[in-house]
All heavy atoms as an XYZ file, in Angstrom:
853
protein
N      85.996    105.785     89.185
C      87.343    105.316     89.457
C      87.629    105.480     90.954
O      87.375    106.516     91.538
C      88.342    106.129     88.635
C      89.760    105.705     88.844
S      90.820    106.611     87.703
C      92.329    106.466     88.552
N      88.138    104.466     91.549
C      88.460    104.520     92.975
C      89.764    105.251     93.199
O      90.708    105.117     92.438
C      88.578    103.114     93.558
C      87.269    102.411     93.689
C      87.468    101.093     94.369
C      86.149    100.370     94.519
N      86.293     99.086     95.122
N      89.781    106.026     94.260
C      91.006    106.723     94.653
C      91.577    105.973     95.846
O      90.895    105.760     96.834
C      90.679    108.169     95.018
C      91.867    108.933     95.506
N      92.939    109.203     94.692
C      92.148    109.466     96.702
C      93.828    109.885     95.393
N      93.375    110.053     96.622
N      92.810    105.552     95.766
C      93.431    104.761     96.818
C      94.465    105.597     97.545
O      95.283    106.257     96.930
C      94.101    103.528     96.218
C      93.177    102.643     95.399
C      93.980    101.615     94.630
C      92.185    101.959     96.311
N      94.415    105.567     98.852
C      95.397    106.317     99.624
C      95.830    105.526    100.838
O      95.140    104.617    101.278
C      94.818    107.653    100.136
O      93.711    107.382    100.985
C      94.394    108.555     99.005
N      96.958    105.887    101.356
C      97.417    105.346    102.631
C      97.259    106.470    103.637
O      97.851    107.526    103.493
C      98.867    104.907    102.529
N      96.414    106.267    104.620
C      96.111    107.295    105.606
C      96.943    107.093    106.848
O      97.002    106.011    107.404
C      94.616    107.221    105.962
C      94.106    108.154    107.037
C      94.179    109.590    106.536
C      92.692    107.787    107.408
N      97.573    108.146    107.305
C      98.381    108.094    108.512
C      97.514    108.501    109.677
O      96.773    109.461    109.597
C      99.561    109.057    108.397
C     100.414    108.892    107.151
C     101.473    109.973    107.115
C     101.045    107.527    107.129
N      97.610    107.794    110.759
C      96.846    108.132    111.952
C      97.643    109.102    112.792
O      98.315    108.725    113.741
C      96.522    106.876    112.744
O      95.666    106.059    112.017
N      97.582    110.361    112.423
C      98.315    111.383    113.140
C      97.631    111.654    114.465
O      96.433    111.663    114.569
C      98.370    112.673    112.322
C      98.998    112.531    110.952
C      98.946    113.842    110.213
C     100.431    112.062    111.080
N      98.428    111.902    115.460
C      97.868    112.190    116.763
C      97.292    110.966    117.433
O      96.531    111.082    118.380
N      97.638    109.809    116.967
C      97.082    108.580    117.529
C      98.143    107.791    118.281
O      98.237    106.585    118.142
C      96.474    107.719    116.430
S      94.982    108.415    115.745
N      98.935    108.461    119.041
C      99.894    107.753    119.880
C      99.089    107.177    121.022
O      98.649    107.885    121.905
C     100.981    108.706    120.389
C     101.861    109.311    119.308
C     102.839    110.291    119.920
C     102.608    108.230    118.578
N      98.824    105.898    120.988
C      97.906    105.295    121.938
C      98.489    105.070    123.310
O      97.772    105.091    124.292
C      97.404    103.960    121.380
C      96.643    104.047    120.067
C      96.206    102.666    119.637
C      95.467    104.974    120.193
N      99.762    104.829    123.389
C     100.337    104.508    124.689
C     101.710    105.135    124.825
O     102.704    104.448    124.941
C     100.418    103.000    124.866
N     101.761    106.425    124.786
C     103.043    107.108    124.898
C     103.508    107.046    126.346
O     102.953    107.694    127.214
C     102.928    108.551    124.424
N     104.507    106.228    126.605
C     105.032    106.044    127.950
C     106.544    106.212    127.883
O     107.209    105.496    127.148
C     104.700    104.637    128.486
C     103.184    104.417    128.469
C     105.258    104.451    129.891
C     102.785    102.990    128.723
N     107.101    107.159    128.618
C     108.549    107.324    128.577
C     109.252    106.053    129.038
O     108.775    105.363    129.929
C     108.823    108.463    129.565
C     107.512    109.113    129.785
C     106.459    108.088    129.502
N     110.376    105.768    128.407
C     111.103    104.548    128.728
C     111.592    104.529    130.171
O     111.627    103.492    130.796
C     112.282    104.393    127.770
N     111.956    105.672    130.731
C     112.550    105.681    132.059
C     111.671    106.352    133.118
O     112.070    106.463    134.259
C     113.901    106.392    132.004
N     110.466    106.812    132.756
C     109.629    107.549    133.686
C     108.181    107.096    133.608
O     107.737    106.576    132.601
C     109.699    109.051    133.385
C     111.097    109.581    133.413
N     111.795    109.778    134.570
C     111.931    109.951    132.423
C     113.002    110.253    134.290
N     113.109    110.355    132.984
N     107.415    107.339    134.661
C     106.020    106.921    134.713
C     105.103    107.859    133.947
O     104.050    107.453    133.499
C     105.565    106.816    136.160
N     105.468    109.120    133.787
C     104.591    110.078    133.127
C     105.395    111.066    132.296
O     106.510    111.412    132.649
C     103.799    110.845    134.177
C     102.319    110.777    133.932
C     101.571    111.478    135.031
O     101.312    110.837    136.056
O     101.265    112.668    134.844
N     104.820    111.534    131.204
C     105.452    112.530    130.363
C     104.637    113.800    130.438
O     103.441    113.767    130.246
C     105.490    112.065    128.891
O     106.218    110.851    128.826
C     106.136    113.095    128.011
N     105.272    114.915    130.694
C     104.552    116.185    130.718
C     104.200    116.624    129.310
O     103.151    117.187    129.083
C     105.360    117.254    131.434
C     105.462    117.012    132.917
C     106.147    118.160    133.608
C     106.213    117.897    135.089
N     106.900    118.960    135.804
N     105.096    116.369    128.361
C     104.847    116.713    126.963
C     105.022    115.457    126.113
O     106.115    114.918    126.037
C     105.829    117.776    126.480
C     105.653    119.132    127.112
C     106.662    120.135    126.570
O     106.850    120.199    125.332
O     107.277    120.836    127.391
N     103.953    114.999    125.445
C     104.093    113.808    124.601
C     104.840    114.147    123.310
O     104.957    115.322    122.940
C     102.638    113.435    124.296
C     101.901    114.726    124.394
C     102.605    115.527    125.470
N     105.324    113.139    122.605
C     105.986    113.390    121.324
C     104.963    113.897    120.303
O     103.782    113.559    120.383
C     106.542    112.031    120.925
C     105.689    111.056    121.653
C     105.262    111.721    122.921
N     105.430    114.697    119.367
C     104.558    115.245    118.317
C     105.193    114.966    116.965
O     106.366    115.294    116.744
C     104.374    116.765    118.494
C     103.702    117.058    119.837
C     103.552    117.347    117.344
C     103.706    118.524    120.213
N     104.422    114.371    116.060
C     104.926    114.099    114.710
C     105.120    115.417    113.972
O     104.195    116.216    113.872
C     103.959    113.203    113.952
N     106.332    115.649    113.476
C     106.617    116.863    112.715
C     106.866    116.559    111.231
O     106.790    117.459    110.403
C     107.810    117.655    113.306
C     107.460    118.201    114.679
C     109.078    116.824    113.363
N     107.168    115.299    110.920
C     107.290    114.864    109.528
C     106.753    113.447    109.444
O     107.185    112.559    110.174
C     108.741    114.882    109.050
C     108.839    114.489    107.557
C     110.260    114.345    107.058
N     110.819    113.099    107.587
C     112.097    112.940    107.907
N     112.946    113.928    107.787
N     112.527    111.789    108.362
N     105.790    113.255    108.562
C     105.254    111.917    108.350
C     105.479    111.515    106.902
O     105.547    112.366    106.015
C     103.745    111.845    108.681
O     103.037    112.753    107.834
C     103.489    112.195    110.142
N     105.611    110.237    106.704
C     105.818    109.684    105.365
C     104.737    108.628    105.155
O     104.613    107.708    105.966
C     107.220    109.041    105.252
C     107.397    108.386    103.896
C     108.296    110.077    105.504
N     103.930    108.762    104.103
C     102.889    107.762    103.877
C     103.487    106.428    103.435
O     104.490    106.402    102.725
C     102.030    108.369    102.771
C     102.936    109.304    102.060
C     103.925    109.807    103.079
N     102.868    105.333    103.864
C     103.350    104.022    103.414
C     102.963    103.779    101.961
O     102.009    104.371    101.459
C     102.625    103.047    104.342
C     101.386    103.756    104.745
C     101.738    105.224    104.782
N     103.704    102.922    101.311
C     103.385    102.511     99.951
C     102.251    101.498    100.028
O     102.350    100.495    100.744
C     104.622    101.882     99.264
C     104.258    101.353     97.893
C     105.749    102.897     99.184
N     101.167    101.766     99.314
C     100.015    100.855     99.311
C     100.382     99.642     98.457
O     100.707     99.792     97.280
C      98.806    101.562     98.713
C      97.475    101.121     99.287
C      96.662    102.026     99.947
C      97.021     99.814     99.156
C      95.443    101.651    100.467
C      95.808     99.434     99.665
C      95.014    100.347    100.327
O      93.800     99.974    100.843
N     100.361     98.437     99.000
C     100.730     97.250     98.214
C      99.847     97.091     96.965
O      98.622     97.190     97.041
C     100.501     96.087     99.186
C     100.597     96.713    100.544
C     100.028     98.092    100.386
N     100.478     96.863     95.822
C      99.767     96.778     94.544
C      98.615     95.783     94.560
O      97.519     96.093     94.107
C     100.735     96.398     93.412
C     101.667     97.531     93.045
O     101.334     98.710     93.324
O     102.740     97.242     92.484
N      98.866     94.577     95.076
C      97.804     93.569     95.040
C      96.596     93.974     95.873
O      95.459     93.663     95.529
C      98.315     92.176     95.464
C      98.788     92.091     96.906
C     100.289     92.262     97.086
O     100.920     93.030     96.344
O     100.827     91.609     97.986
N      96.818     94.720     96.963
C      95.700     95.171     97.796
C      94.948     96.304     97.099
O      93.727     96.382     97.188
C      96.198     95.613     99.174
C      96.915     94.498     99.929
S      95.997     92.951    100.001
C      95.404     93.027    101.674
N      95.665     97.153     96.380
C      95.005     98.209     95.598
C      94.103     97.603     94.539
O      92.954     98.002     94.384
C      96.044     99.094     94.908
C      96.643    100.129     95.795
C      97.565    101.069     95.024
O      97.870    100.853     93.843
N      98.021    102.101     95.687
N      94.625     96.633     93.799
C      93.851     96.000     92.730
C      92.588     95.346     93.262
O      91.540     95.360     92.620
C      94.700     94.969     91.993
C      95.696     95.580     91.028
C      96.314     94.521     90.116
N      97.008     93.475     90.849
C      98.280     93.525     91.235
N      99.004     94.590     90.956
N      98.827     92.530     91.888
N      92.685     94.765     94.452
C      91.538     94.071     95.037
C      90.634     95.002     95.844
O      89.575     94.591     96.306
C      92.024     92.932     95.935
C      92.759     91.841     95.178
C      93.295     90.780     96.119
O      92.657     90.422     97.107
N      94.477     90.280     95.822
N      91.057     96.252     96.040
C      90.260     97.210     96.797
C      90.210     96.904     98.285
O      89.202     97.144     98.943
N      91.305     96.382     98.836
C      91.339     95.969    100.244
C      92.058     97.014    101.091
O      93.189     97.390    100.803
C      92.035     94.601    100.390
C      91.235     93.542     99.632
C      92.181     94.223    101.864
C      91.904     92.189     99.570
N      91.358     97.466    102.129
C      91.936     98.412    103.094
C      92.567     97.628    104.231
O      92.344     96.418    104.361
C      90.843     99.332    103.631
N      93.333     98.317    105.082
C      93.958     97.616    106.195
C      94.496     98.558    107.247
O      94.482     99.779    107.090
N      94.957     97.965    108.329
C      95.561     98.737    109.419
C      96.692     97.925    110.033
O      96.610     96.699    110.121
C      94.525     99.135    110.485
C      95.156    100.058    111.528
C      93.902     97.909    111.114
C      94.154    100.745    112.421
N      97.741     98.627    110.425
C      98.889     98.013    111.088
C      99.159     98.816    112.355
O      99.266    100.042    112.302
C     100.141     98.022    110.186
C     101.342     97.429    110.913
C      99.879     97.279    108.884
N      99.264     98.139    113.491
C      99.616     98.796    114.738
C     101.066     98.450    115.049
O     101.428     97.275    115.073
C      98.701     98.344    115.894
O      97.348     98.629    115.534
C      99.039     99.088    117.182
N     101.860     99.497    115.262
C     103.297     99.324    115.459
C     103.693     99.846    116.832
O     103.346    100.961    117.215
C     104.094    100.072    114.376
C     103.699     99.549    112.989
C     105.600     99.947    114.620
C     104.245    100.358    111.843
N     104.423     99.007    117.566
C     105.008     99.409    118.844
C     106.420     99.883    118.533
O     107.154     99.210    117.803
C     105.035     98.221    119.795
C     105.670     98.500    121.133
C     105.641     97.237    121.973
C     106.584     97.338    123.139
N     106.636     96.077    123.888
N     106.781    101.051    119.062
C     108.104    101.583    118.775
C     108.603    102.442    119.925
O     107.884    102.712    120.878
C     108.085    102.395    117.483
S     107.103    103.898    117.580
N     109.829    102.869    119.788
C     110.411    103.848    120.692
C     110.648    105.107    119.889
O     111.146    105.051    118.765
C     111.742    103.328    121.271
O     111.491    102.136    122.011
C     112.384    104.363    122.180
N     110.279    106.238    120.466
C     110.628    107.531    119.891
C     111.726    108.058    120.801
O     111.478    108.346    121.979
C     109.418    108.468    119.841
C     108.310    107.839    118.981
C     109.840    109.849    119.296
C     106.977    108.517    119.081
N     112.935    108.112    120.272
C     114.073    108.454    121.133
C     114.130    109.944    121.441
O     113.309    110.731    120.958
C     115.382    107.916    120.556
C     115.865    108.615    119.305
O     115.381    109.726    118.974
O     116.758    108.059    118.637
N     115.106    110.320    122.238
C     115.234    111.714    122.687
C     115.597    112.671    121.558
O     115.556    113.892    121.725
C     116.243    111.830    123.839
C     117.645    111.397    123.495
C     117.886    109.891    123.622
O     116.955    109.122    123.931
O     119.025    109.468    123.375
N     115.906    112.136    120.365
C     116.183    112.967    119.194
C     114.964    113.059    118.274
O     115.013    113.740    117.252
C     117.369    112.408    118.405
C     118.601    112.259    119.231
N     119.334    113.337    119.688
C     119.222    111.157    119.717
C     120.344    112.908    120.409
N     120.302    111.585    120.442
N     113.898    112.319    118.612
C     112.686    112.329    117.794
C     112.694    111.302    116.683
O     111.842    111.331    115.794
N     113.637    110.368    116.735
C     113.716    109.310    115.733
C     112.972    108.063    116.207
O     112.957    107.762    117.400
C     115.178    108.946    115.453
C     115.952    110.110    114.859
O     115.400    110.821    113.992
O     117.112    110.315    115.261
N     112.384    107.342    115.257
C     111.685    106.096    115.562
C     112.690    104.956    115.547
O     113.434    104.783    114.589
C     110.560    105.833    114.541
C     109.915    104.475    114.777
C     109.516    106.939    114.603
N     112.706    104.174    116.630
C     113.580    103.004    116.715
C     112.763    101.824    117.226
O     111.658    101.982    117.725
C     114.770    103.252    117.672
O     114.272    103.471    118.989
C     115.606    104.448    117.235
N     113.322    100.655    117.107
C     112.722     99.426    117.654
C     111.272     99.222    117.221
O     110.430     98.808    118.018
C     112.804     99.415    119.187
C     114.217     99.621    119.699
O     115.148     99.068    119.081
O     114.390    100.333    120.698
N     110.962     99.489    115.962
C     109.596     99.341    115.456
C     109.263     97.861    115.260
O     109.974     97.144    114.564
C     109.431    100.098    114.146
N     108.181     97.425    115.906
C     107.729     96.041    115.829
C     106.219     96.029    115.597
O     105.480     96.716    116.292
C     108.042     95.288    117.148
C     107.496     93.873    117.114
C     109.532     95.295    117.427
N     105.776     95.240    114.626
C     104.346     95.123    114.359
C     103.695     94.339    115.485
O     104.119     93.244    115.826
C     104.090     94.435    113.003
C     102.600     94.151    112.811
C     104.626     95.291    111.868
N     102.647     94.932    116.056
C     101.884     94.291    117.118
C     100.670     93.578    116.533
O     100.305     92.494    116.951
C     101.416     95.336    118.164
C     100.507     94.721    119.203
C     102.608     96.000    118.822
N     100.072     94.227    115.524
C      98.864     93.681    114.915
C      98.748     94.220    113.498
O      99.070     95.375    113.244
C      97.645     94.107    115.743
C      96.345     93.501    115.337
C      95.253     93.928    116.313
C      93.934     93.304    115.928
N      92.867     93.711    116.846
N      98.282     93.373    112.582
C      98.079     93.802    111.200
C      96.876     93.076    110.619
O      96.696     91.882    110.863
C      99.316     93.522    110.359
N      96.087     93.811    109.846
C      94.917     93.193    109.227
C      95.327     92.231    108.111
O      94.590     91.293    107.810
C      93.975     94.265    108.690
O      94.648     95.069    107.745
N      96.490     92.452    107.520
C      97.037     91.551    106.508
C      98.558     91.681    106.529
O      99.093     92.790    106.663
C      96.502     91.885    105.119
N      99.234     90.573    106.397
C     100.700     90.564    106.464
C     101.340     91.483    105.425
O     102.370     92.106    105.690
C     101.214     89.137    106.293
C     102.694     89.016    106.505
C     103.179     87.569    106.424
O     102.388     86.637    106.606
O     104.384     87.399    106.176
N     100.734     91.617    104.273
C     101.306     92.409    103.185
C     101.419     93.895    103.546
O     102.235     94.612    102.962
C     100.495     92.204    101.877
C      99.116     92.829    101.977
C     101.255     92.708    100.673
N     100.653     94.375    104.516
C     100.735     95.776    104.935
C     101.879     96.037    105.916
O     102.265     97.188    106.133
C      99.427     96.215    105.603
C      98.255     96.347    104.662
C      97.083     95.643    104.902
C      98.311     97.192    103.567
C      95.993     95.770    104.058
C      97.232     97.324    102.711
C      96.064     96.607    102.956
N     102.423     95.009    106.526
C     103.397     95.192    107.599
C     104.660     95.932    107.169
O     105.047     96.929    107.787
C     103.773     93.843    108.213
C     102.642     93.209    108.988
C     103.042     91.908    109.640
O     104.205     91.680    109.948
N     102.068     91.032    109.870
N     105.316     95.438    106.159
C     106.584     96.042    105.739
C     106.432     97.503    105.325
O     107.192     98.357    105.794
C     107.234     95.240    104.621
C     108.569     95.861    104.168
C     109.177     95.087    103.057
N     109.677     93.824    103.605
C     110.866     93.336    103.378
N     111.685     93.988    102.582
N     111.245     92.220    103.899
N     105.465     97.845    104.444
C     105.363     99.264    104.069
C     105.016    100.175    105.245
O     105.479    101.320    105.307
C     104.273     99.299    103.000
C     103.666     97.966    102.956
C     104.557     97.008    103.670
N     104.256     99.671    106.201
C     103.915    100.489    107.375
C     105.156    100.757    108.228
O     105.414    101.897    108.618
C     102.830     99.799    108.201
N     105.936     99.731    108.499
C     107.150     99.890    109.312
C     108.163    100.776    108.583
O     108.749    101.685    109.185
C     107.770     98.520    109.673
C     109.159     98.695    110.279
C     106.859     97.753    110.621
N     108.358    100.542    107.290
C     109.326    101.339    106.533
C     108.938    102.818    106.529
O     109.799    103.686    106.655
C     109.453    100.821    105.106
C     110.204     99.507    105.034
C     110.246     98.902    103.637
O     109.532     99.400    102.724
O     110.974     97.915    103.458
N     107.659    103.109    106.405
C     107.207    104.502    106.422
C     107.410    105.112    107.808
O     107.958    106.210    107.933
C     105.737    104.579    106.016
N     107.004    104.399    108.846
C     107.115    104.929    110.209
C     108.567    105.218    110.587
O     108.853    106.199    111.268
C     106.482    103.970    111.218
C     106.492    104.450    112.671
C     105.733    105.765    112.834
C     105.921    103.380    113.585
N     109.489    104.399    110.123
C     110.900    104.618    110.438
C     111.441    105.907    109.819
O     112.491    106.389    110.221
C     111.735    103.409    110.002
C     111.486    102.212    110.889
C     112.197    100.956    110.399
O     112.423    100.767    109.212
N     112.532    100.091    111.334
N     110.715    106.469    108.871
C     111.132    107.729    108.235
C     110.440    108.938    108.856
O     110.715    110.068    108.480
C     110.854    107.647    106.740
C     111.723    106.566    106.074
C     111.403    106.348    104.618
N     111.530    107.569    103.851
C     110.905    107.771    102.699
N     110.126    106.852    102.184
N     111.053    108.907    102.049
N     109.527    108.696    109.813
C     108.867    109.802    110.498
C     109.863    110.509    111.400
O     110.846    109.924    111.852
C     107.709    109.297    111.349
C     106.484    108.854    110.611
C     106.405    108.385    109.337
C     105.160    108.816    111.137
N     105.103    108.048    109.044
C     104.321    108.308    110.128
C     104.603    109.148    112.364
C     102.943    108.139    110.316
C     103.244    108.971    112.546
C     102.426    108.484    111.533
N     109.560    111.760    111.704
C     110.360    112.538    112.654
C     109.408    113.170    113.671
O     108.337    113.639    113.308
C     111.152    113.623    111.913
C     112.103    114.398    112.777
C     113.275    113.545    113.235
C     114.292    114.380    114.003
N     115.412    113.606    114.467
N     109.807    113.129    114.927
C     108.993    113.652    116.011
C     109.725    114.739    116.776
O     110.949    114.736    116.872
C     108.657    112.536    117.011
C     107.675    111.530    116.501
C     108.090    110.483    115.694
C     106.329    111.627    116.825
C     107.192    109.544    115.221
C     105.424    110.695    116.351
C     105.843    109.652    115.553
N     108.948    115.652    117.341
C     109.458    116.499    118.411
C     109.407    115.562    119.610
O     108.349    115.036    119.944
C     108.540    117.704    118.612
C     108.949    118.596    119.747
C     107.972    119.753    119.892
C     108.341    120.550    121.127
N     107.295    121.556    121.414
N     110.536    115.291    120.246
C     110.549    114.252    121.286
C     109.695    114.611    122.500
O     109.401    115.782    122.750
C     112.022    114.136    121.672
C     112.663    115.375    121.188
C     111.845    115.902    120.061
N     109.316    113.583    123.234
C     108.615    113.780    124.497
C     109.549    114.507    125.449
O     110.766    114.399    125.337
C     108.215    112.432    125.077
N     108.958    115.253    126.376
C     109.789    115.976    127.354
C     109.264    115.729    128.758
O     108.061    115.630    128.976
C     109.789    117.468    127.063
C     110.552    117.821    125.807
C     110.725    119.301    125.668
C     111.548    119.605    124.427
N     111.785    121.027    124.279
N     110.194    115.638    129.668
C     109.888    115.523    131.081
C     110.723    116.568    131.795
O     111.949    116.575    131.651
C     110.214    114.125    131.603
C     109.889    113.877    133.069
C     108.393    114.002    133.312
C     110.360    112.495    133.492
N     110.053    117.458    132.487
C     110.742    118.565    133.167
C     111.624    119.352    132.200
O     112.747    119.740    132.524
C     111.571    118.054    134.353
C     110.706    117.437    135.443
O     109.569    117.919    135.639
O     111.163    116.486    136.082
N     111.123    119.543    130.970
C     111.846    120.326    129.977
C     112.963    119.599    129.255
O     113.594    120.142    128.366
N     113.206    118.349    129.611
C     114.284    117.576    128.998
C     113.704    116.506    128.073
O     112.770    115.802    128.425
C     115.125    116.913    130.094
C     116.316    116.169    129.552
C     117.159    115.570    130.657
C     118.354    114.885    130.030
N     118.750    113.693    130.696
N     114.283    116.380    126.873
C     113.844    115.361    125.924
C     114.110    113.972    126.496
O     115.180    113.719    127.056
C     114.570    115.526    124.598
N     113.096    113.089    126.370
C     113.225    111.722    126.868
C     112.754    110.724    125.823
O     111.942    111.042    124.964
C     112.416    111.507    128.180
C     113.005    112.298    129.326
C     110.946    111.830    127.988
N     113.261    109.531    125.916
C     112.845    108.421    125.065
C     111.467    107.958    125.518
O     111.176    107.932    126.713
C     113.872    107.295    125.199
O     113.508    106.206    124.415
N     110.613    107.593    124.554
C     109.231    107.237    124.853
C     108.800    106.026    124.042
O     109.124    105.927    122.868
C     108.307    108.422    124.489
O     108.720    109.569    125.186
C     106.866    108.125    124.809
N     108.066    105.145    124.660
C     107.459    104.011    123.939
C     106.095    104.473    123.423
O     105.413    105.260    124.070
C     107.274    102.823    124.872
C     108.568    102.349    125.494
C     109.002    101.072    124.886
C     110.257    100.590    125.603
N     111.261    100.181    124.677
N     105.690    103.961    122.258
C     104.409    104.357    121.682
C     103.829    103.235    120.840
O     104.564    102.400    120.306
C     104.584    105.608    120.830
N     102.512    103.232    120.722
C     101.790    102.380    119.778
C     101.215    103.315    118.729
O     100.491    104.255    119.064
C     100.651    101.624    120.461
C     101.030    100.498    121.387
C      99.777     99.929    122.058
C     101.747     99.391    120.635
N     101.528    103.067    117.472
C     101.071    103.946    116.400
C     100.349    103.120    115.338
O     100.938    102.230    114.731
C     102.256    104.708    115.764
C     102.966    105.518    116.857
C     101.765    105.598    114.624
C     104.193    106.252    116.393
N      99.060    103.411    115.122
C      98.331    102.721    114.055
C      98.534    103.440    112.720
O      98.513    104.668    112.659
C      96.873    102.816    114.513
C      96.819    104.050    115.333
C      98.189    104.217    115.957
N      98.752    102.682    111.680
C      98.849    103.240    110.336
C      97.769    102.559    109.501
O      97.731    101.334    109.405
C     100.251    103.037    109.731
C     101.260    103.809    110.585
C     100.275    103.503    108.273
C     102.674    103.773    110.088
N      96.887    103.383    108.932
C      95.744    102.858    108.181
C      95.977    102.972    106.677
O      96.498    103.970    106.197
C      94.474    103.638    108.550
C      94.072    103.491    109.986
C      92.847    104.303    110.304
C      92.513    104.197    111.778
N      91.337    105.002    112.122
N      95.572    101.955    105.971
C      95.565    101.926    104.518
C      94.085    101.981    104.134
O      93.346    101.029    104.396
C      96.206    100.637    103.990
C      97.675    100.519    104.292
C      98.118    100.125    105.544
C      98.609    100.780    103.301
C      99.473    100.001    105.824
C      99.973    100.656    103.576
C     100.401    100.268    104.830
N      93.659    103.113    103.551
C      92.241    103.350    103.312
C      91.983    103.546    101.821
O      92.740    104.234    101.140
C      91.758    104.603    104.087
C      90.306    104.897    103.810
C      91.997    104.422    105.574
N      90.885    102.989    101.360
C      90.469    103.147     99.978
C      89.342    104.156     99.945
O      88.317    103.975    100.591
C      89.993    101.820     99.376
C      91.148    100.828     99.423
C      89.463    102.021     97.967
C      90.755     99.421     99.111
N      89.540    105.261     99.224
C      88.509    106.285     99.069
C      87.900    106.148     97.684
O      88.597    105.938     96.717
C      89.121    107.686     99.219
C      89.723    107.896    100.580
O      89.152    107.484    101.587
N      90.877    108.541    100.645
N      86.588    106.290     97.625
C      85.942    106.197     96.297
C      85.633    107.556     95.733
O      85.721    108.533     96.370
C      84.666    105.379     96.391
O      83.831    105.823     97.410
């Protein structure tokens, strides 16, 4: 029997860039993650996938402005964005002050056997 899971790419902030600054001394850190719902039709067919989402992690650690940049299949887009919007981060800091940061976050849908 196949075991199906949605794998979160923790620690995979590919392009953490503060919205108002060129460099961040402390990048944002995920403190609460929520797995995406694996689409039923993809589970039945045994299809894995990945969605890359561009977003802002604000100075409160909330995800805003989430936009899909790339997806292996359209059906993965909505569950990936909905899950990411429920994540919570320790915000990025610059000179000890919390700052808003842009990030690219990949969310993988993986089938384990």
